[in-house]
C-alpha positions as CSV (number, residue, x, y, z in Angstrom):
1,K,0.0,0.2,0.1
2,P,1.7,3.6,-1.0
3,I,2.2,5.8,1.8
4,A,0.4,9.3,1.1
5,A,3.2,12.4,0.8
6,P,2.6,15.0,3.7
7,T,0.8,17.8,2.1
8,L,1.4,21.6,2.9
9,Q,-2.2,21.1,4.7
10,D,-0.3,18.5,7.0
11,L,2.3,21.3,7.9
12,Q,-0.1,23.7,8.6
13,D,-1.6,21.3,11.2
14,Q,2.1,20.7,12.4
15,I,2.3,24.2,13.1
16,E,-1.1,24.6,14.6
17,A,-0.3,21.6,17.2
18,L,3.1,23.1,18.2
19,D,2.7,24.0,22.2
20,K,5.0,27.0,21.9
21,P,4.4,30.3,20.1
22,V,5.1,30.5,16.4
23,I,6.4,34.0,15.0
24,A,6.5,34.4,11.2
25,A,8.7,37.2,9.9
26,L,7.6,38.4,6.5
27,H,8.8,40.6,3.7
28,G,8.5,40.5,-0.1
29,V,5.5,38.6,-1.2
30,V,3.3,36.3,0.9
31,Y,0.8,34.7,-1.5
32,G,-1.3,31.7,-1.9
33,A,0.1,28.9,0.2
34,G,3.1,31.3,1.9
35,M,-0.1,33.5,3.0
36,Q,-1.8,30.6,4.5
37,L,1.5,29.3,6.4
38,A,1.9,32.6,7.9
39,L,-1.8,32.8,9.0
40,G,-1.1,29.7,11.1
41,A,1.6,31.8,13.0
42,D,0.6,32.9,16.6
43,I,2.4,36.6,15.6
44,R,2.9,37.9,12.1
45,I,5.3,40.7,11.7
46,A,5.9,42.2,8.3
47,A,8.3,44.5,6.5
48,P,6.6,47.7,5.5
49,E,7.0,46.7,1.7
50,T,5.3,43.0,2.2
51,K,2.4,42.4,0.1
52,L,-0.1,39.9,0.9
53,A,-2.8,38.0,-0.9
54,V,-5.0,34.9,-0.9
55,M,-3.8,34.3,-4.4
56,E,-5.7,30.9,-5.4
57,M,-8.6,32.3,-7.5
58,K,-6.0,33.7,-9.9
59,W,-5.9,30.2,-10.8
60,G,-9.3,29.1,-10.4
61,I,-9.0,27.3,-6.9
62,V,-9.7,27.8,-3.7
63,P,-7.5,28.3,-0.5
64,D,-6.6,24.5,0.7
65,M,-4.3,24.8,3.4
66,G,-6.8,26.2,6.3
67,G,-7.2,29.6,5.2
68,M,-10.8,29.3,5.2
69,V,-10.3,28.0,9.0
70,L,-7.6,30.6,9.8
71,L,-9.0,33.9,7.8
72,P,-12.6,34.0,9.9
73,K,-10.6,34.3,13.1
74,L,-8.5,37.1,12.0
75,V,-10.9,39.1,9.5
76,R,-14.3,40.6,8.9
77,G,-16.3,38.3,6.5
78,D,-16.3,41.1,4.0
79,V,-12.6,41.3,4.2
80,L,-12.5,37.4,3.7
81,R,-14.7,37.8,0.7
82,L,-12.9,40.6,-1.0
83,M,-9.3,38.9,-0.7
84,T,-10.8,35.4,-1.5
85,Y,-12.8,36.6,-4.7
86,T,-10.3,39.3,-6.1
87,A,-6.8,37.7,-5.3
88,Q,-5.5,41.2,-5.1
89,P,-2.4,41.9,-3.0
90,I,-2.7,44.1,-0.1
91,G,-0.1,46.0,1.4
92,A,1.3,45.5,4.9
93,E,-0.5,48.6,6.4
94,Q,-3.9,47.6,5.1
95,A,-2.9,44.0,6.2
96,E,-2.1,45.6,9.7
97,R,-5.2,47.4,9.9
98,W,-7.3,44.2,9.1
99,G,-6.0,42.3,11.7
100,L,-3.8,40.0,9.1
101,I,-0.5,40.6,10.8
102,T,0.3,42.0,14.1
103,Q,2.8,44.5,13.3
104,I,5.0,46.3,10.7
105,A,8.5,46.3,11.4
106,E,11.8,47.6,9.2
107,D,13.6,44.3,10.0
108,P,10.8,41.9,10.7
109,L,13.4,39.0,11.5
110,A,15.0,41.0,14.1
111,A,11.9,42.2,15.6
112,A,10.9,38.5,15.7
113,M,14.0,37.1,17.0
114,A,13.9,40.0,19.8
115,L,10.0,38.8,20.6
116,A,11.1,35.2,20.8
117,T,13.7,36.1,23.3
118,T,11.1,38.0,25.5
119,I,8.7,35.0,25.2
120,A,11.6,32.4,26.0
121,G,12.3,34.4,29.5
122,K,8.9,33.8,30.4
123,S,7.7,30.7,32.4
124,P,7.6,27.6,29.6
125,S,4.5,26.1,31.5
126,A,2.5,29.2,31.6
127,I,3.5,29.9,28.1
128,K,2.0,26.7,27.0
129,A,-0.8,27.0,29.0
130,A,-1.7,30.7,27.5
131,K,-1.2,29.0,23.9
132,R,-3.7,26.5,24.9
133,L,-6.1,29.1,26.4
134,T,-6.0,31.2,23.6
135,A,-6.8,28.6,21.0
136,L,-9.5,27.3,23.2
137,A,-10.9,31.1,23.3
138,E,-11.2,31.6,19.6
139,T,-13.8,28.5,19.4
140,G,-15.0,27.4,22.9
141,T,-18.0,28.5,25.0
142,E,-17.5,31.1,27.8
143,T,-18.1,28.2,29.9
144,E,-15.4,26.2,28.5
145,V,-13.2,29.0,28.4
146,L,-13.9,29.7,32.2
147,R,-13.3,26.2,33.2
148,A,-10.0,25.6,31.1
149,E,-8.6,29.0,32.8
150,S,-9.3,27.6,36.3
151,R,-7.6,24.2,35.4
152,E,-4.9,25.7,33.8
153,Q,-4.2,28.1,36.7
154,A,-4.1,25.3,39.2
155,A,-1.7,23.4,37.3
156,L,0.4,26.6,37.4
157,L,0.3,27.9,40.9
158,G,3.2,26.7,43.2
159,R,4.6,24.7,40.6
160,P,8.7,25.4,40.2
161,H,8.4,27.7,37.3
162,Q,5.7,29.7,38.8
163,M,8.2,29.8,41.9
164,E,11.2,30.5,39.9
165,V,9.4,33.6,38.3
166,I,8.5,34.9,41.7
167,A,12.1,34.4,42.9
168,A,13.6,36.1,39.7
169,E,11.2,39.2,40.4
170,F,12.3,39.8,44.0
171,G,15.8,39.0,43.1
172,K,15.6,41.5,40.5
173,R,17.2,38.9,37.9
174,P,16.3,37.1,34.9
175,A,14.4,33.9,35.4
176,V,16.0,30.6,35.2
177,F,13.9,27.6,33.8
178,K,15.2,24.0,34.7
179,D,13.4,21.0,32.7
């Protein structure tokens, strides 16, 4: 029996399944599959000249890498339709206004690395919990989210990572996490 080759959709699933934040640094043209991969990131930082487009309609097809799952979480329905129906590129400033990118930076890679360094200095267990909670907050009911908050908080309180954060704060030093 032949083994199916991994698809770009599988890659998108793997990005979404990561328990650590994913930061995309965008520059140049971010069209079609590249756009849909970028949408899977938790945070998107783009250079000022970046152009983004849902380009599939240009080729007579539709987004197939989770774009129709990810785009509605970021933009209004009319923006989703406009981008999908027309395949017209938009600039970074418009993309930021519409919620497709988090911020614009002259050097998106440097900005992404600086942000990654900041996040890496936080409690690893709290970051993982926050990623789970934000994913649930986008799809879950209020009751589900509130219960998950309580479970996540209870799992963090008094644990080694949280205690190290407290010690580091009082010691006016960076936290050092062991594991």
